[in-house]
C-alpha positions as CSV (number, residue, x, y, z in Angstrom):
1,M,-3.0,15.1,-0.4
2,M,-5.3,12.5,-1.7
3,F,-5.4,10.3,-4.8
4,I,-7.8,11.3,-7.5
5,R,-9.7,8.0,-7.3
6,M,-11.5,7.7,-4.0
7,E,-11.2,3.9,-4.1
8,T,-7.4,4.2,-4.1
9,N,-7.6,6.3,-1.0
10,N,-9.8,3.7,0.6
11,K,-7.4,0.9,-0.4
12,A,-4.4,2.8,1.1
13,E,-6.3,3.2,4.4
14,A,-7.3,-0.5,4.4
15,I,-3.7,-1.5,3.7
16,K,-2.3,0.6,6.5
17,S,-4.9,-0.7,8.9
18,W,-4.3,-4.3,7.9
19,L,-0.5,-3.9,8.2
20,A,-0.8,-2.4,11.7
21,N,-2.7,-5.4,12.8
22,H,-0.6,-8.1,11.0
23,R,3.0,-7.0,11.6
24,Q,4.1,-10.6,12.0
25,L,2.9,-11.4,8.4
26,E,3.8,-8.3,6.4
27,S,5.3,-4.9,6.9
28,Q,6.1,-1.9,4.7
29,G,9.6,-3.4,4.4
30,T,8.4,-6.8,3.1
31,I,6.0,-5.0,0.8
32,A,8.8,-2.8,-0.5
33,D,11.0,-5.9,-1.1
34,H,8.2,-7.8,-2.9
35,F,7.5,-4.9,-5.3
36,K,11.1,-3.9,-5.6
37,K,10.5,-0.4,-4.3
38,S,12.0,1.6,-1.5
39,I,10.4,1.6,2.0
40,T,10.2,5.3,1.7
41,F,8.2,5.2,-1.5
42,V,5.9,2.6,-0.1
43,N,5.4,4.7,3.1
44,L,4.8,7.9,1.1
45,A,2.3,6.2,-1.2
46,L,0.3,4.6,1.6
47,N,0.2,7.8,3.5
48,K,-0.8,9.7,0.4
49,K,2.2,12.1,0.6
50,I,2.9,11.4,-3.0
51,T,-0.1,10.8,-5.3
52,T,1.6,10.2,-8.7
53,N,0.3,7.6,-11.1
54,G,3.2,5.3,-9.9
55,A,2.2,5.7,-6.3
56,E,-1.5,5.0,-7.1
57,R,-0.5,2.0,-9.2
58,L,1.6,0.7,-6.2
59,V,-1.3,1.1,-3.8
60,N,-3.6,-0.9,-6.1
61,E,-1.0,-3.6,-6.7
62,V,-0.3,-3.9,-3.0
63,Y,-4.0,-4.2,-2.2
64,D,-4.5,-6.9,-4.9
65,Y,-1.5,-8.8,-3.5
66,L,-2.8,-8.7,0.0
67,V,-6.3,-9.7,-1.1
68,K,-4.9,-12.7,-3.1
69,K,-2.4,-13.8,-0.4
70,Y,-4.3,-13.1,2.8
71,K,-7.9,-12.6,1.6
72,I,-8.2,-9.2,3.3
């Protein structure tokens, strides 16, 4: 599956890549806690296994959060 908007797919891939290289700063668990979502939902959204509007919104919010906090 993929999100309808290509930029959201790109953001999801960028987030996953950044998280893989910065485990000491953030993880899917800390992201889930910050956004008050389950780790499962965060994982499914980032891996594009669910592509609902809510999942797409989460990916965009996580990306914006990481850009503001870490300047990714």
